DSSP file (Angstrom, degrees, kcal/mol; ACC not computed):
  #  RESIDUE AA STRUCTURE BP1 BP2  ACC     N-H-->O    O-->H-N    N-H-->O    O-->H-N    TCO  KAPPA ALPHA  PHI   PSI    X-CA   Y-CA   Z-CA
    1    1 A X              0   0    0      0, 0.0     2,-0.0     0, 0.0    62,-0.0   0.000 360.0 360.0 360.0 126.6  -21.8   13.8  -56.7
    2    2 A X        -     0   0    0      1,-0.1    62,-0.1     2,-0.1    35,-0.1  -0.339 360.0-133.7 -68.3 151.6  -22.7   17.4  -56.0
    3    3 A X  S    S+     0   0    0     60,-0.4     2,-0.3    33,-0.2    -1,-0.1   0.707  89.9  68.9 -82.3 -20.1  -26.4   18.3  -55.9
    4    4 A X  S    S-     0   0    0     59,-0.4    -2,-0.1    58,-0.1     2,-0.1  -0.779  84.8-127.4 -98.3 146.4  -25.8   21.4  -58.1
    5    5 A X     >  -     0   0    0     -2,-0.3     4,-2.4     1,-0.1     5,-0.2  -0.340  25.5-106.3 -82.8 167.8  -24.8   20.9  -61.7
    6    6 A X  H  > S+     0   0    0      1,-0.2     4,-2.2     2,-0.2     5,-0.2   0.877 121.8  53.4 -62.7 -36.9  -21.7   22.6  -63.3
    7    7 A X  H  > S+     0   0    0      2,-0.2     4,-2.1     1,-0.2    -1,-0.2   0.891 110.8  45.6 -66.4 -41.9  -24.0   25.0  -65.1
    8    8 A X  H  > S+     0   0    0      2,-0.2     4,-2.4     1,-0.2    -2,-0.2   0.922 113.0  49.7 -68.2 -45.5  -25.8   26.0  -61.9
    9    9 A X  H  X S+     0   0    0     -4,-2.4     4,-2.2     1,-0.2    -2,-0.2   0.884 112.0  49.1 -62.7 -40.4  -22.5   26.4  -60.0
   10   10 A X  H  X S+     0   0    0     -4,-2.2     4,-2.7     2,-0.2    -1,-0.2   0.898 110.6  49.6 -67.0 -40.9  -21.1   28.6  -62.9
   11   11 A X  H  X S+     0   0    0     -4,-2.1     4,-2.2     2,-0.2    -2,-0.2   0.905 111.3  49.6 -66.6 -38.8  -24.1   30.8  -63.0
   12   12 A X  H  X S+     0   0    0     -4,-2.4     4,-1.8     2,-0.2    -2,-0.2   0.928 113.5  46.2 -63.6 -45.3  -24.0   31.3  -59.2
   13   13 A X  H  X S+     0   0    0     -4,-2.2     4,-2.4     1,-0.2    -2,-0.2   0.901 112.6  49.6 -66.4 -41.3  -20.3   32.2  -59.4
   14   14 A X  H  X S+     0   0    0     -4,-2.7     4,-2.7     2,-0.2    -1,-0.2   0.899 110.6  49.1 -67.2 -40.5  -20.7   34.5  -62.3
   15   15 A X  H  X S+     0   0    0     -4,-2.2     4,-1.6     2,-0.2    -1,-0.2   0.867 112.8  48.6 -63.3 -37.5  -23.6   36.4  -60.7
   16   16 A X  H  X S+     0   0    0     -4,-1.8     4,-2.2    -5,-0.2    -2,-0.2   0.910 112.6  47.2 -69.1 -42.1  -21.6   36.8  -57.5
   17   17 A X  H  X S+     0   0    0     -4,-2.4     4,-3.2     1,-0.2     5,-0.4   0.917 108.6  55.7 -66.0 -43.5  -18.5   38.1  -59.4
   18   18 A X  H  X>S+     0   0    0     -4,-2.7     4,-1.2     1,-0.2     5,-0.7   0.895 111.5  43.0 -54.1 -42.1  -20.6   40.5  -61.4
   19   19 A X  H  <5S+     0   0    0     -4,-1.6    -1,-0.2     2,-0.2    -2,-0.2   0.902 118.1  46.0 -72.7 -42.9  -22.0   42.1  -58.2
   20   20 A X  H  <5S+     0   0    0     -4,-2.2    -2,-0.2     1,-0.2    -3,-0.2   0.911 125.4  28.3 -67.3 -43.1  -18.5   42.1  -56.5
   21   21 A X  H  <5S-     0   0    0     -4,-3.2    -1,-0.2     2,-0.2    -2,-0.2   0.505  96.0-132.1-102.1  -6.1  -16.5   43.5  -59.3
   22   22 A X  T  <5 +     0   0    0     -4,-1.2     2,-0.3    -5,-0.4    -3,-0.2   0.940  64.9 122.2  57.7  52.0  -19.2   45.6  -61.1
   23   23 A X      < -     0   0    0     -5,-0.7    -1,-0.2    -6,-0.2    -2,-0.2  -0.987  52.9-161.8-144.6 150.4  -18.3   44.1  -64.5
   24   24 A X  S    S+     0   0    0     -2,-0.3     2,-0.9    -3,-0.1    -1,-0.1   0.622  74.1  84.9-104.3 -18.7  -20.2   42.2  -67.2
   25   25 A X        +     0   0    0     20,-0.1    20,-0.8    -7,-0.1     2,-0.4  -0.761  53.1 156.3 -89.4 103.4  -17.1   40.8  -69.0
   26   26 A X  E     -A   44   0A   0     -2,-0.9     2,-0.7    18,-0.2    18,-0.2  -0.992  26.1-159.4-134.0 127.2  -15.9   37.6  -67.3
   27   27 A X  E     -A   43   0A   0     16,-2.8    16,-2.3    -2,-0.4     2,-0.6  -0.919   4.6-160.3-109.5 113.5  -13.9   34.8  -68.9
   28   28 A X  E     +A   42   0A   0     -2,-0.7    14,-0.3    14,-0.2     3,-0.1  -0.838  15.8 171.6 -92.6 121.5  -14.1   31.4  -67.2
   29   29 A X  E     +     0   0A   0     12,-2.4     2,-0.3    -2,-0.6    13,-0.2   0.700  61.9  26.4-105.3 -24.0  -11.1   29.4  -68.3
   30   30 A X  E     -A   41   0A   0     11,-2.1    11,-2.7     2,-0.0     2,-0.4  -0.987  50.5-178.9-147.0 130.1  -11.4   26.3  -66.0
   31   31 A X  E     +A   40   0A   0     -2,-0.3     2,-0.3     9,-0.2     9,-0.2  -0.992  20.8 165.3-127.2 125.8  -14.1   24.5  -64.1
   32   32 A X  E     -A   39   0A   0      7,-2.3     7,-3.0    -2,-0.4     2,-0.5  -0.943  30.2-132.6-137.4 159.5  -13.2   21.6  -62.0
   33   33 A X  E     +A   38   0A   0     -2,-0.3     2,-0.4     5,-0.2     5,-0.2  -0.951  27.8 167.0-112.6 124.7  -14.7   19.4  -59.3
   34   34 A X  E >   -A   37   0A   0      3,-2.6     3,-2.0    -2,-0.5    -2,-0.0  -0.989  68.2 -11.7-138.2 130.3  -12.8   18.6  -56.1
   35   35 A X  T 3  S-     0   0    0     -2,-0.4     3,-0.1     1,-0.3    -1,-0.1   0.838 127.7 -52.6  56.9  36.2  -14.2   17.1  -52.9
   36   36 A X  T 3  S+     0   0    0      1,-0.3     2,-0.3    26,-0.1    -1,-0.3   0.560 117.8 107.5  79.9   6.6  -17.8   17.7  -53.9
   37   37 A X  E <   -A   34   0A   0     -3,-2.0    -3,-2.6    25,-0.1     2,-0.4  -0.892  66.2-127.4-121.1 150.0  -17.2   21.3  -54.7
   38   38 A X  E     -AB  33  61A   0     23,-2.6    23,-2.9    -2,-0.3     2,-0.5  -0.818  19.3-162.8 -91.9 132.4  -16.9   23.3  -58.0
   39   39 A X  E     -AB  32  60A   0     -7,-3.0    -7,-2.3    -2,-0.4     2,-0.5  -0.976   5.6-169.8-115.9 118.2  -13.9   25.4  -58.5
   40   40 A X  E     -AB  31  59A   0     19,-3.1    19,-2.6    -2,-0.5     2,-0.4  -0.915   5.2-177.8-110.7 132.6  -14.1   28.1  -61.2
   41   41 A X  E     +AB  30  58A   0    -11,-2.7   -12,-2.4    -2,-0.5   -11,-2.1  -0.964  22.4 107.1-131.4 149.0  -11.1   30.0  -62.4
   42   42 A X  E     -AB  28  57A   0     15,-1.9    15,-2.2    -2,-0.4     2,-0.3  -0.933  52.2 -79.6 178.9-156.5  -10.7   32.8  -64.9
   43   43 A X  E     -AB  27  56A   0    -16,-2.3   -16,-2.8    -2,-0.3     2,-0.3  -0.936  25.6-177.7-136.4 156.5  -10.1   36.5  -65.5
   44   44 A X  E     -AB  26  55A   0     11,-2.1    11,-2.9    -2,-0.3     2,-0.2  -0.979  30.4-112.0-150.1 147.2  -12.1   39.7  -65.5
   45   45 A X  E     - B   0  54A   0    -20,-0.8     2,-0.3    -2,-0.3     9,-0.2  -0.542  34.9-176.5 -76.3 143.7  -11.2   43.3  -66.3
   46   46 A X  E     - B   0  53A   0      7,-2.7     7,-2.7    -2,-0.2     2,-0.6  -0.956  25.4-126.4-135.4 157.4  -11.1   45.9  -63.4
   47   47 A X  E     - B   0  52A   0     -2,-0.3     2,-0.7     5,-0.2     5,-0.2  -0.931  23.4-171.5-105.0 117.7  -10.5   49.7  -63.3
   48   48 A X  E >  S- B   0  51A   0      3,-3.1     3,-1.2    -2,-0.6    -2,-0.0  -0.882  72.5 -35.7-115.2  98.0   -7.8   50.5  -60.9
   49   49 A X  T 3  S-     0   0    0     -2,-0.7    -1,-0.2     1,-0.3     3,-0.1   0.911 125.6 -43.6  55.2  45.2   -7.5   54.3  -60.3
   50   50 A X  T 3  S+     0   0    0      1,-0.2     2,-0.4     0, 0.0    -1,-0.3   0.430 119.4 106.8  84.6  -0.3   -8.5   54.9  -64.0
   51   51 A X  E <   -B   48   0A   0     -3,-1.2    -3,-3.1     0, 0.0     2,-0.3  -0.936  68.8-124.3-114.5 132.8   -6.2   52.3  -65.5
   52   52 A X  E     +B   47   0A   0     -2,-0.4     2,-0.3    -5,-0.2    -5,-0.2  -0.539  35.6 172.0 -76.1 137.6   -7.5   49.0  -66.9
   53   53 A X  E     -B   46   0A   0     -7,-2.7    -7,-2.7    -2,-0.3     2,-0.5  -0.939  31.3-122.7-138.7 160.9   -6.1   45.8  -65.4
   54   54 A X  E     -B   45   0A   0     -2,-0.3    21,-2.1    -9,-0.2     2,-0.4  -0.938  25.7-163.0-109.2 130.1   -6.8   42.1  -65.7
   55   55 A X  E     -BC  44  74A   0    -11,-2.9   -11,-2.1    -2,-0.5     2,-0.3  -0.921   8.6-143.6-114.7 132.6   -7.6   40.3  -62.5
   56   56 A X  E     -BC  43  73A   0     17,-3.1    17,-2.2    -2,-0.4     2,-0.3  -0.709  23.3-169.3 -91.7 148.9   -7.5   36.5  -62.1
   57   57 A X  E     -BC  42  72A   0    -15,-2.2   -15,-1.9    -2,-0.3     2,-0.3  -0.959  21.6-166.1-137.6 155.5  -10.0   34.8  -59.9
   58   58 A X  E     -BC  41  71A   0     13,-2.1    13,-2.5    -2,-0.3     2,-0.4  -0.948  13.5-176.2-140.9 123.5  -10.9   31.5  -58.3
   59   59 A X  E     -BC  40  70A   0    -19,-2.6   -19,-3.1    -2,-0.3     2,-0.5  -0.961  11.9-153.4-122.1 134.9  -14.3   30.9  -56.7
   60   60 A X  E     -BC  39  69A   0      9,-2.4     8,-3.3    -2,-0.4     9,-1.1  -0.935   9.1-170.2-110.1 126.9  -15.4   27.7  -54.9
   61   61 A X  E     -BC  38  67A   0    -23,-2.9   -23,-2.6    -2,-0.5     6,-0.2  -0.961  16.8-138.0-115.3 130.5  -19.1   26.8  -54.9
   62   62 A X    >   -     0   0    0      4,-2.8     3,-1.9    -2,-0.5   -25,-0.1  -0.193  33.8 -90.8 -79.0 177.4  -20.2   24.0  -52.5
   63   63 A X  T 3  S+     0   0    0      1,-0.3   -60,-0.4     2,-0.1   -59,-0.4   0.694 126.7  54.4 -64.2 -19.8  -22.7   21.2  -53.3
   64   64 A X  T 3  S-     0   0    0      2,-0.1    -1,-0.3   -61,-0.1    -2,-0.0   0.436 121.0-104.9 -94.5  -1.8  -25.6   23.3  -52.0
   65   65 A X  S <  S+     0   0    0     -3,-1.9     2,-0.3     1,-0.3    -2,-0.1   0.668  75.1 136.0  88.3  20.0  -24.8   26.2  -54.3
   66   66 A X        -     0   0    0      1,-0.0    -4,-2.8     2,-0.0     2,-0.5  -0.777  60.2-114.0 -99.2 142.4  -23.2   28.5  -51.7
   67   67 A X  E     +C   61   0A   0     -2,-0.3    -6,-0.2    -6,-0.2     3,-0.1  -0.668  32.9 179.0 -75.1 123.2  -20.0   30.4  -52.3
   68   68 A X  E     -     0   0A   0     -8,-3.3     2,-0.3    -2,-0.5    -1,-0.2   0.812  61.3  -7.7 -95.8 -39.1  -17.3   29.1  -50.0
   69   69 A X  E     -C   60   0A   0     -9,-1.1    -9,-2.4     2,-0.0    -1,-0.3  -0.991  49.7-163.1-156.5 157.7  -14.3   31.2  -51.0
   70   70 A X  E     -C   59   0A   0     -2,-0.3     2,-0.4   -11,-0.2   -11,-0.2  -0.964   8.7-174.7-142.9 127.8  -13.2   33.8  -53.6
   71   71 A X  E     -C   58   0A   0    -13,-2.5   -13,-2.1    -2,-0.3     2,-0.4  -0.970   5.5-178.0-122.2 138.2   -9.5   34.7  -54.3
   72   72 A X  E     +C   57   0A   0     -2,-0.4     2,-0.3   -15,-0.2   -15,-0.2  -0.972   5.3 168.2-131.9 148.3   -8.5   37.5  -56.7
   73   73 A X  E     -C   56   0A   0    -17,-2.2   -17,-3.1    -2,-0.4     2,-0.2  -0.967  33.3-108.1-157.2 149.2   -5.1   38.7  -57.8
   74   74 A X  E      C   55   0A   0     -2,-0.3   -19,-0.2   -19,-0.2    -2,-0.0  -0.461 360.0 360.0 -75.5 144.2   -3.7   41.0  -60.4
   75   75 A X              0   0    0    -21,-2.1    -1,-0.1    -2,-0.2   -20,-0.1   0.458 360.0 360.0 -77.2 360.0   -1.9   39.7  -63.4
C-alpha cells in the first residue's frame, strides 16, 4: 500500500503538469496503481506555434510522492 493517497498523488501530478505545460485546464481520465506507484493519464491543451492542440500525458508518482516519469504525446 502506498504511503500517499490517490488524492495526494493526483494533486502532486496536477501541480507538476501545470508548471511544466503552463496550463490550468487538465483532464485526468485514468488513475491506477501499479507496483506501489500511482499512474495518472489524461489530456491537456497546448499552444503549438499559435495553434491549439491536445496533448495526452502519463505521469507516475511513487509511494513517497515524487514524480518518477512523465510522458507526453500529441493526439
